[in-house]
Steps between C-alpha positions, in 0.01 A plus 500: 500500500218249477264456208205641706705812582577546129131462411407750773759744361362463147143555632613812688672639186192440285276674758740794560540602138883474509654399166824350626655382831859380559602332825854379556649337810801279561280193460293589193415756233145554374376729229128530432364699202143564408397548137862429397582498130717189509543299178379141520768258609691745720698321765601661830828355627532402864775668705805303595485349850681702763755313706435539876693364795189350668309218328222686320272393218602608149378833371146506368467554125372830363123504465305708255129537455392328176471744206144576396363298213588682190298510179672345203730746330395612156713365224781730400551346158473697177227270366133482593485179707119510524464315168708210622392197703707422809590143587524493882650257742236258640718425806792603712829337395817536292458611140694314228495592130628156388461136591866470603812719494631344177186560292371827359204695642144377425411843351678823421369844398374479143404132524145391404315302768176312495258447788620205702866531395759481788663838551699436820541280807439602860660283768301482821585261782733292276228458238553647152174638367467582129322829447296521183395800299130586541486680162640476153719784376851638500725530806575869539700502819631268771433673836681260737867408520607139463556307824340767720218469755154604382183572693142388436340709229830668404515591128742272310443575131321757280328349195360687203184305412460659156 
């Protein structure tokens, strides 16, 4: 199935009002959902290639319509996060809490920080960028795991400015 055929199928589904369509052949499997409630980061695995006696191209991977853009989920914590300031990632990269594996983290929950103090490092394209606090206050919570990818504008820390 070609990309244009897939786009035509998605257009047809959106015009017809159908919520879900599954198509499966020996060569490929496609599942298209509209208004799907998929959590961010869901990965659809491709089927294993089918061995055939004649030389045939490998099976096409499973294709799914992208999930609709979801509003940020409300915080499920017990505290009122509205009084806290969020330090967000200024770039896409890998989040590190310390300068190197042997040293301790720049900040931990309960630590006092001042505006301009380094709170973490984000590696982007082999460059290590020190991220500084924009406010003075107390670190309440670390929202990202060490050595994990972060997106632009992703919350990294909650700071109590009082």
